[in-house]
C-alpha positions in Angstrom: -37.4 63.1 -46.6 -36.1 59.6 -47.4 -33.0 61.2 -49.5 -31.3 62.3 -46.2 -32.2 60.0 -44.1 -29.0 58.7 -45.0 -27.7 60.8 -42.3 -29.7 59.0 -39.6 -28.0 57.9 -36.6 -26.5 54.5 -36.4 -26.3 53.2 -33.0 -22.8 51.6 -31.9 -23.1 48.1 -30.4 -20.2 47.3 -28.1 -20.5 44.3 -29.9 -19.4 40.6 -30.2 -19.0 40.4 -33.9 -18.2 37.7 -36.3 -17.5 39.1 -39.7 -13.9 39.5 -39.4 -13.0 35.8 -38.1 -16.3 33.9 -38.5 -16.2 33.2 -34.8 -17.4 35.3 -31.9 -15.1 37.9 -31.2 -15.2 41.4 -29.3 -14.6 44.0 -31.9 -12.0 45.3 -29.6 -9.9 42.5 -29.9 -9.6 42.0 -33.6 -7.0 43.3 -35.7 -9.1 45.0 -38.1 -11.4 48.0 -38.8 -14.7 46.7 -37.7 -18.1 48.1 -36.5 -21.5 47.2 -35.5 -24.5 49.2 -35.8 -28.1 49.0 -35.0 -30.8 50.4 -37.0 -32.4 53.5 -35.4 -35.9 53.4 -34.8 -36.4 57.1 -35.9 -36.4 56.2 -39.8 -38.0 54.9 -42.4 -35.8 51.5 -42.3 -35.9 51.5 -46.0 -32.2 52.0 -47.0 -29.0 50.8 -45.4 -27.8 54.2 -45.8 -30.0 55.1 -42.7 -27.9 53.0 -40.5 -24.2 53.4 -42.2 -23.9 57.3 -42.4 -21.6 57.0 -38.9 -19.2 54.4 -40.2 -15.9 55.6 -41.2 -14.4 54.9 -44.4 -18.0 54.1 -45.9 -19.9 56.3 -48.2 -23.4 55.3 -48.8 -25.8 57.5 -50.8 -29.2 57.3 -51.4 -29.3 58.3 -54.9 -33.2 59.3 -55.2 -33.3 56.7 -57.7 -35.1 53.2 -56.7 -34.5 52.0 -59.9 -30.7 52.1 -59.5 -30.2 51.1 -55.8 -27.9 52.8 -53.3 -24.2 53.8 -54.0 -22.0 52.2 -51.7 -18.2 52.6 -51.4 -15.7 51.4 -49.0 -12.1 53.3 -48.9 -13.1 54.5 -52.3 -14.1 51.0 -53.7 -17.3 50.7 -55.5 -17.8 54.3 -56.1 -17.9 53.7 -60.2 -20.6 51.1 -60.0 -23.6 52.6 -62.4 -26.0 50.8 -60.2 -26.3 48.2 -57.5 -23.0 47.5 -55.0 -19.8 46.8 -56.6 -16.5 46.2 -54.7 -18.2 45.4 -51.3 -19.4 42.1 -50.3 -22.8 41.9 -49.2 -24.4 38.9 -46.8 -27.5 38.5 -44.9 -27.6 36.0 -42.0 -24.4 34.2 -43.3 -25.9 33.8 -46.8 -24.4 36.0 -49.9 -26.3 39.2 -51.1 -23.8 39.1 -53.6 -23.6 37.3 -56.6 -20.4 34.9 -57.6 -19.1 37.8 -60.1 -19.5 40.4 -56.9 -22.5 42.3 -57.9 -24.8 42.9 -55.1 -27.9 44.5 -54.1 -28.7 46.5 -51.0 -32.2 46.5 -51.4 -32.7 42.9 -50.3 -31.5 43.9 -46.7 -34.7 43.9 -44.5 -34.0 46.6 -42.2 -37.2 46.2 -40.3 -36.0 42.9 -38.6 -32.3 44.0 -38.4 -30.7 43.2 -35.0 -27.3 44.7 -36.1 -24.9 45.4 -39.2 -21.5 44.7 -39.3 -19.1 46.9 -41.8 -15.4 45.3 -41.9 -13.0 47.4 -44.1 -9.4 46.8 -44.8 -7.1 43.7 -45.2 -9.2 41.4 -43.1 -12.1 41.5 -45.7 -9.9 39.6 -48.2 -11.0 36.3 -46.6 -14.2 36.6 -48.3 -13.1 36.5 -51.6 -13.9 38.4 -54.7 -14.2 42.1 -53.8 -11.6 45.0 -52.8 -13.5 47.3 -50.4 -15.0 45.5 -47.5 -17.7 43.4 -46.1 -21.2 44.5 -44.9 -23.3 41.9 -43.2 -26.8 42.2 -41.9 -27.8 40.1 -38.9 -31.7 40.0 -38.3 -33.4 39.0 -35.0 -34.3 35.8 -34.0 -37.9 35.1 -32.4 -37.8 35.0 -28.5 -40.4 35.3 -25.8 -44.2 35.6 -25.8 -45.6 36.1 -29.2 -46.1 39.9 -30.2 -47.5 41.6 -33.1 -46.4 45.3 -34.4 -47.7 47.9 -36.6 -45.2 50.5 -37.7 -46.6 53.5 -40.2 -44.8 56.3 -41.3 -45.2 59.2 -43.9 -43.2 62.3 -45.0 -42.3 64.7 -47.8 -42.6 63.9 -51.4 -45.6 61.4 -50.9 -43.3 59.1 -49.0 -45.4 56.4 -47.0 -44.3 53.3 -45.5 -46.4 50.5 -43.6 -44.6 47.3 -41.8 -46.6 44.6 -39.9 -44.5 42.0 -38.2 -44.7 39.1 -35.7 -42.4 37.5 -33.5 -41.9 34.9 -31.0 -41.0 31.6 -29.6 -43.0 28.3 -28.8 -40.9 25.5 -27.2 -37.7 24.8 -29.3 -39.0 27.0 -32.4 -38.4 30.7 -32.8 -40.3 32.7 -35.5 -40.1 36.1 -37.1 -42.5 37.0 -40.0 -42.5 40.6 -41.7 -44.4 42.1 -44.6 -44.0 45.9 -45.7 -44.9 48.4 -48.3 -43.2 51.5 -49.3 -44.1 54.2 -51.7 -42.6 57.7 -53.0 -43.6 59.9 -55.4 -40.0 60.7 -55.3 -37.9 64.3 -55.0 -36.4 64.1 -58.3 -38.7 64.5 -61.6 -39.7 60.7 -62.7 -38.5 58.7 -59.6 -41.6 57.4 -58.2 -41.3 53.9 -56.7 -43.2 51.2 -55.0 -41.2 48.5 -53.0 -43.0 45.3 -51.5 -40.9 43.2 -49.2 -41.9 40.1 -47.1 -39.5 38.1 -44.7 -39.5 35.2 -42.5 -37.2 33.1 -40.5 -37.5 30.2 -38.2 -34.9 29.2 -35.6 -34.8 25.5 -34.4 -33.0 23.6 -31.8 -33.5 20.2 -33.5 -30.7 18.6 -31.2 -28.4 19.1 -28.3 -26.0 21.7 -29.6 -27.2 22.5 -32.9 -29.2 25.5 -34.4 -30.9 25.7 -37.6 -31.8 28.8 -39.1 -34.1 28.8 -42.3 -34.6 32.4 -43.9 -36.7 33.3 -47.0 -37.0 37.0 -48.3 -39.1 38.4 -51.4 -38.5 42.1 -53.1 -40.9 43.4 -55.7 -40.5 46.5 -57.4 -42.8 47.1 -60.3 -42.2 49.8 -62.9 -39.8 51.9 -60.7 -39.0 55.1 -62.2 -35.5 55.8 -63.3 -34.6 59.6 -62.8 -31.4 59.4 -64.9 -28.7 62.0 -64.2 -28.5 65.5 -65.3 -25.9 68.1 -66.7 -24.5 70.7 -64.4 -26.6 73.2 -66.2 -29.7 71.4 -65.7 -28.8 71.1 -61.7 -28.2 74.6 -61.4 -31.2 75.5 -63.4 -33.5 73.3 -61.1 -32.3 70.4 -58.9 -35.3 68.3 -59.1 -35.8 68.7 -62.9 -34.9 66.0 -65.5 -32.7 66.5 -68.4 -34.5 67.7 -71.6 -34.4 65.6 -74.7 -32.8 67.9 -77.4 -33.4 65.2 -79.9 -37.0 65.2 -79.3 -38.6 67.2 -82.3 -42.2 66.6 -81.7 -42.0 67.6 -78.0 -39.3 70.0 -77.4 -39.4 70.4 -73.6 -39.7 66.5 -73.0 -37.3 64.9 -70.7 -35.4 61.8 -71.7 -36.5 59.9 -68.8 -40.2 60.7 -69.8 -39.8 60.3 -73.5 -38.3 56.8 -73.2 -40.4 56.2 -69.7 -37.0 54.9 -68.0 -38.1 52.3 -65.4 -37.1 49.2 -63.9 -39.2 46.3 -62.6 -37.4 43.6 -60.1 -38.8 40.4 -58.7 -36.5 38.7 -56.4 -36.9 35.6 -54.2 -34.6 33.8 -51.8 -34.4 30.9 -49.4 -31.6 29.7 -47.3 -30.8 27.5 -44.4 -27.7 27.3 -41.9 -27.1 24.3 -39.6 -24.5 25.0 -36.7 -23.5 22.1 -34.9 -21.1 22.8 -31.5 -19.1 20.0 -30.5 -17.5 21.6 -27.1 -15.4 24.2 -28.4 -15.4 23.3 -31.9 -18.1 24.2 -34.5 -19.3 22.7 -37.8 -21.5 25.4 -40.0 -23.3 24.1 -43.2 -25.0 26.7 -45.5 -27.3 26.3 -48.6 -29.4 28.9 -50.4 -31.1 29.4 -53.7 -33.3 32.1 -55.4 -34.5 33.8 -58.5 -34.4 37.4 -59.7 -36.1 38.6 -62.6 -35.6 42.1 -64.0 -36.6 44.3 -66.8 -35.0 47.5 -67.3 -36.1 50.5 -70.2 -33.2 52.6 -70.9 -33.0 56.0 -72.3 -31.5 55.5 -76.0 -32.2 57.3 -79.2 -33.2 55.4 -82.4 -29.8 56.5 -83.9 -27.6 55.3 -81.3 -28.8 51.9 -81.7 -27.4 51.6 -85.2 -24.2 49.9 -84.5 -24.8 46.2 -85.4 -23.4 44.9 -82.1 -25.8 47.0 -80.2 -28.0 45.1 -78.0 -30.8 47.6 -77.4 -32.5 49.9 -74.7 -34.4 47.2 -73.2 -32.6 44.8 -70.9 -34.9 41.4 -70.0 -33.2 38.6 -67.6 -34.4 36.1 -65.4 -31.4 34.8 -62.9 -31.3 31.5 -60.8 -28.7 31.5 -58.4 -27.5 29.2 -55.5 -24.6 28.3 -53.6 -23.2 26.5 -50.3 -20.6 27.4 -47.7 -19.2 24.6 -45.4 -16.6 25.4 -42.5 -15.4 23.6 -39.7 -13.7 25.6 -36.5 -11.1 23.9 -34.0 -10.0 25.2 -30.8 -6.9 23.9 -29.3 -4.1 24.8 -26.7 -0.7 26.0 -28.2 2.3 27.2 -26.5 0.6 28.3 -23.4 -2.3 30.0 -25.8 -5.4 29.0 -27.7 -5.4 28.2 -31.4 -8.5 28.7 -33.2 -8.5 27.3 -36.5 -11.7 27.4 -39.3 -11.4 25.6 -42.6 -14.0 26.0 -45.2 -15.0 25.8 -48.8 -17.7 28.3 -50.7 -19.4 27.4 -53.8 -21.6 29.7 -55.8 -23.5 29.9 -59.2 -25.8 31.8 -61.2 -27.5 31.6 -64.4 -29.2 34.3 -66.7 -31.4 33.8 -69.4 -30.8 37.7 -70.9 -32.7 39.3 -73.5 -32.2 42.5 -75.5 -34.6 44.5 -77.2 -34.8 47.8 -78.9 -36.9 50.5 -76.9 -39.1 51.8 -79.6 -41.7 50.2 -82.0 -42.0 52.5 -85.0 -42.5 56.0 -83.6 -43.2 55.0 -79.9 -40.8 55.0 -77.3 -40.3 53.5 -74.1 -42.0 49.9 -75.3 -40.1 46.6 -76.0 -39.2 46.2 -79.8 -37.4 44.1 -81.7 -35.1 41.4 -80.4 -31.2 42.4 -80.1 -29.8 40.2 -77.8 -30.4 36.5 -76.6 -28.0 34.6 -74.4 -27.2 32.4 -71.4 -24.6 33.8 -69.1 -23.3 31.9 -66.5 -21.1 32.7 -63.4 -19.7 30.2 -60.8 -16.9 30.4 -57.8 -15.2 27.8 -55.9 -13.1 29.0 -53.1 -11.5 27.0 -50.3 -10.2 29.2 -47.3 -8.5 28.8 -44.2 -8.2 30.9 -41.3 -6.2 30.6 -38.0 -5.7 32.8 -34.8 -3.1 32.1 -31.8 -4.2 34.0 -28.9 -1.5 34.2 -26.2 -2.2 36.8 -23.7 -0.9 40.1 -24.7 -0.3 38.9 -28.4 -2.9 37.8 -30.8 -1.6 36.5 -34.6 -3.7 35.8 -37.2 -3.6 34.6 -40.7 -6.0 33.4 -43.7 -5.6 32.1 -47.1 -8.3 32.0 -49.8 -8.1 30.6 -53.5 -10.8 32.3 -55.7 -11.6 31.0 -58.7 -14.4 32.1 -60.9 -15.6 31.2 -64.3 -17.9 33.1 -66.6 -19.3 31.6 -69.8 -21.7 33.1 -72.5 -23.9 31.2 -75.0 -25.0 33.6 -77.4 -28.1 32.6 -79.4 -28.8 35.7 -81.3 -25.9 35.7 -84.1 -27.4 38.4 -86.2 -25.1 41.0 -84.4 -22.1 38.6 -84.4 -21.4 35.6 -81.9 -20.5 36.8 -78.6 -20.3 33.2 -76.9 -17.1 32.8 -75.0 -15.7 32.0 -71.5 -13.2 33.3 -69.0 -11.6 32.1 -66.2 -10.1 34.1 -63.1 -8.3 32.8 -60.2 -5.9 34.4 -57.5 -5.0 33.4 -53.8 -5.4 36.1 -51.1 -3.4 35.9 -48.0 -4.2 37.7 -44.9 -1.7 38.6 -41.8 -2.7 40.2 -38.7 -0.9 41.0 -35.4 -2.8 42.6 -32.3 -1.0 43.6 -29.0 -2.5 44.5 -25.8 -1.0 47.3 -24.4 -3.3 47.4 -21.5 -6.8 46.2 -20.8 -7.5 49.7 -22.2 -5.5 49.8 -25.3 -4.8 47.8 -28.3 -2.8 48.3 -31.2 -2.7 46.3 -34.4 -1.3 45.8 -37.8 -2.6 43.7 -40.8 -1.9 43.2 -44.4 -3.6 41.3 -47.3 -3.8 41.0 -51.1 -7.1 41.7 -52.9 -8.8 40.4 -55.8 -11.4 41.8 -57.8 -12.8 40.1 -61.0 -15.3 42.3 -63.4 -18.7 41.8 -63.1 -21.4 40.4 -65.7 -22.5 44.1 -65.7 -19.0 45.6 -66.6 -18.2 42.8 -69.2 -21.3 43.1 -71.3 -20.5 46.1 -73.2 -17.1 47.2 -74.7 -16.7 50.9 -75.9 -19.6 52.5 -77.9 -22.0 50.0 -78.4 -19.8 47.1 -78.6 -20.3 43.5 -77.5 -19.3 41.4 -74.5 -15.9 42.6 -73.3 -13.6 39.7 -73.0 -10.5 41.7 -72.7 -11.1 43.1 -69.2 -8.7 41.9 -66.6 -9.3 41.4 -62.8 -7.9 44.3 -60.5 -5.3 42.9 -57.8 -4.3 45.0 -54.7 -2.2 45.2 -51.8 -3.6 46.3 -48.5 -1.7 47.3 -45.3 -3.2 49.0 -42.3 -2.1 50.0 -38.4 -4.7 50.8 -35.9 -5.5 52.0 -32.5 -8.4 50.9 -30.4 -8.6 52.4 -27.0 -11.3 52.9 -24.1 -10.6 56.2 -22.7 -12.7 56.0 -19.6 -16.0 54.0 -18.9 -18.1 56.3 -21.3 -15.4 57.0 -24.0 -14.3 54.7 -26.9 -12.2 55.5 -29.7 -10.8 53.5 -32.9 -8.3 55.1 -35.5 -6.8 53.5 -38.4 -4.1 54.6 -41.1 -4.4 52.5 -44.1 -2.8 52.2 -47.8 -4.1 50.3 -50.9 -2.0 50.2 -54.3 -4.2 48.7 -57.1 -2.8 47.5 -60.6 -5.4 47.0 -63.6 -7.9 49.3 -61.9 -11.3 48.5 -63.5 -12.6 52.1 -64.4 -15.5 53.7 -66.4 -14.8 53.6 -70.5 -18.3 55.0 -71.3 -21.6 55.9 -69.7 -24.9 56.8 -71.4 -28.4 56.5 -70.7 -28.1 53.8 -67.9 -25.4 51.7 -70.0 -21.7 51.5 -68.6 -18.8 50.0 -70.4 -15.7 49.8 -68.5 -11.9 49.1 -69.0 -8.4 48.3 -67.1 -7.3 51.9 -66.1 -3.8 51.3 -64.8 -2.4 51.6 -61.4 -4.1 53.4 -58.2 -3.1 54.5 -54.9 -5.4 54.7 -51.9 -4.4 56.4 -48.7 -6.1 57.4 -45.7 -6.9 57.9 -41.8 -10.5 56.6 -40.1 -11.3 57.8 -36.7 -14.5 57.0 -34.7 -15.0 58.6 -31.0 -18.2 57.7 -29.1 -18.7 59.2 -25.6 -21.7 58.6 -23.0 -21.8 61.8 -20.4 -23.9 62.7 -17.7 -27.6 63.7 -17.9 -28.4 61.2 -20.6 -26.1 62.9 -23.2 -24.0 61.1 -25.7 -21.9 62.2 -28.6 -20.3 60.7 -31.7 -18.0 61.5 -34.4 -16.6 59.4 -37.8 -14.4 61.1 -39.6 -12.7 59.7 -43.2 -9.7 61.3 -44.9 -9.1 59.7 -48.4 -6.2 60.3 -50.9 -7.4 58.0 -53.9 -5.6 58.9 -57.1 -4.1 57.2 -60.5 -0.5 56.9 -61.0 -0.5 59.9 -62.9 -2.2 61.9 -60.1 -5.5 62.3 -61.0 -8.3 61.5 -58.2 -10.6 58.8 -58.8 -14.0 59.8 -59.8 -16.7 59.2 -57.1 -14.8 59.4 -54.1 -14.6 62.3 -51.6 -11.4 63.2 -50.1 -13.0 63.5 -46.6 -16.6 63.1 -45.1 -17.5 63.4 -41.5 -20.4 62.7 -39.2 -21.2 64.0 -36.0 -24.0 63.7 -33.3 -25.0 65.2 -30.2 -27.9 63.1 -28.5 -30.0 63.1 -25.4 -32.1 60.5 -23.8 -34.4 61.0 -20.9 -33.2 58.4 -18.1 -36.4 56.1 -18.0 -36.0 56.3 -21.8 -39.4 57.9 -22.8 -38.1 60.6 -24.7 -35.0 61.3 -26.8 -33.6 64.0 -29.3 -30.6 64.3 -31.4 -28.7 67.0 -33.8 -27.0 65.1 -36.6 -24.2 66.6 -38.8 -22.8 65.5 -41.9 -20.2 66.8 -44.3 -18.4 65.6 -47.4 -15.8 67.3 -49.5 -16.0 67.5 -53.4 -16.3 64.8 -55.8 -14.6 64.4 -59.4 -17.1 63.0 -61.8 -14.7 61.7 -64.7 -11.2 60.4 -64.8 -9.5 63.8 -66.0 -11.3 65.8 -63.5 -11.8 68.8 -65.6 -15.4 68.6 -65.7 -17.5 70.3 -62.8 -16.8 68.3 -59.6 -20.0 67.9 -57.3 -19.3 70.5 -54.8 -18.8 69.5 -50.9 -21.6 70.1 -48.8 -22.5 70.3 -45.1 -26.1 69.4 -43.6 -27.9 69.2 -40.3 -30.5 66.8 -39.5 -32.6 66.7 -36.2 -34.9 63.9 -34.6 -37.1 63.6 -31.5 -38.7 60.5 -30.7 -40.9 59.2 -27.6 -42.3 56.0 -26.1 -45.0 54.5 -23.8 -46.7 51.7 -22.4 -50.4 51.0 -21.6 -51.8 47.8 -20.6 -49.3 45.6 -22.2 -49.2 47.8 -25.3 -45.9 49.4 -26.2 -46.2 52.7 -28.4 -43.6 54.6 -30.1 -43.3 58.1 -32.1 -40.8 59.9 -33.8 -40.2 62.9 -36.3 -37.4 63.8 -38.3 -36.3 67.1 -40.2 -33.9 66.5 -42.4 -31.6 69.0 -44.2 -32.5 71.7 -41.6 -31.0 74.8 -43.4 -32.4 73.9 -46.5 -29.2 73.3 -48.6 -28.9 72.5 -52.4 -26.4 69.8 -53.0 -25.5 67.2 -55.1 -26.0 63.7 -53.3 -24.3 61.2 -55.8 -22.8 61.3 -59.2 -22.9 58.9 -62.3 -19.3 58.2 -63.0 -18.0 59.0 -66.4 -21.4 59.6 -68.3 -20.6 60.4 -72.0 -23.3 62.8 -72.2 -22.1 64.8 -69.0 -25.4 64.0 -67.2 -23.5 63.2 -64.0 -25.3 64.6 -61.1 -28.1 63.5 -58.9 -29.7 65.8 -56.4 -30.3 65.2 -52.9 -33.4 66.8 -51.3 -33.5 70.0 -50.0 -35.6 70.2 -46.4 -37.9 67.4 -45.9 -39.7 65.9 -42.8 -40.8 62.4 -41.6 -43.4 61.4 -39.1 -43.9 57.9 -37.5 -45.6 55.8 -35.0 -45.8 52.0 -34.1 -47.8 49.8 -31.7 -46.5 46.6 -30.4 -48.8 44.2 -28.5 -47.4 40.8 -26.8 -50.0 38.0 -26.2 
């Protein structure tokens, strides 16, 4: 049920967007690939994959493993990440959901209160600093109108359940949004049960004329989320839902690795932030500040024999992270040479500090418990990034430029010296310029081109290990990339719109997987890579309530010696045929998703995950009665009951690369809303 919800429809907004330029713009008039989508009500609203399947250039996979979060890649960047989101910058309401080192967690997105999600790919995203693939920014609703309360309940295959309760409204100059939810699943794959509690609050105030203050707080808690791990090709063919047997377990020969070590992760994440925006005519000052805490304990699958190397930090990761940051920018609008010049200057600072311990994951003959201490250190990452963007718009032509200087500092203070001293520091810095030009051929046709330099440092998680059991990897260098893009945006008629872009990215010192086993991955610089591709989206509205949507991506992502980058399909497609009754009371849609094969390691010699195509269907209804508004939906995913690999673990040393997606599954949901 929830696995193939990644194929649910995202509804394109003919929207004003801010992600590319930091000021409001119609997406049609930006020299960049950018989409704005809303979250479909006919879904759980638990994973960002539900809303992003129809965005070209983006691959978002629900891994059926809530211990490792979604797998997100943009134009091939981020596919190597063993867990969390890498290579793509995440933002919520202007507040980073990615840390200063570039690692982010999409699980912190609150989709129940989402108004829209903006997805920026290509050169323009370089203005956001340390990443290479793009920017995903979530905007939540602001409280408006009379107070209301809403209850949503849904359930489906594999013991999946979700309950969400929210309230919103506006009293005088204060708007408010409150939300709390619980999600439970037994999991499609063996040893993949999860419980997720989320809470969210947002206050919108207008304290003085021309000013807006948004205060947001969110929390995420997952206790003992089971980690299913990957499996070999032979195990996947025998039973897609099965776990990998632990051949070293002589006491219980048929017990899986996940069961023997009780692989799991607990997360407690809390964050609060505020944004003050003051307008002075066309000019604007914006100040954002945030802070939070993230506590994680993870039990990995390592045998006692593997923990022999002295530098090994054990099979239990336990850390507490405090993080904070601020972003201050000023936008000024002035006439220039018959046009309008809009300039934004700002500076962004972020800092995170981890108190990190590592323990053996056994105590005597008992596995999956916290044993002897093997690691004790403080890890600090900070970034200081001044930036400047300017745009000159003079009728038919629009010229834009940007410049950002990124400085990322990483330091390690090692307190556990029994396996060597890993103390040290790294300093990375780079300047990323962006140039763009857009020409308005007609009111219905725009063409554009853009170019940029990209900069992607290793994250803490990529630096923690070197080789087989080695300590902190101070040798890793940042990856540098050159991006170019050209595109067309056209309104074919009153009901149809097409966006098309071709792009090329050349990267040096690409960060690639060196070794991966049992949830622990080390990295190295892997030389030069080339990405060339095409993105196409076509949205049309027809008579009698019918609409269609097509999103197509082709991507050639290769190393300089010709091998394909692992984790990246060479093509993926989303198609949809939808119908809505004229009064909006009923609707239905057929969704189609297809993806090419995916290589699982750099040499391209192991069995790739085969390409696949699946169909999903959804129906929905709504009613009103005495002020109440009721909604219902039903989904049937993977209609033809296909077996396929939904995601892969790149470069796993033990060849446990494959993570199965669910077969045919269902989901039902209903909601009731009452305004006071």
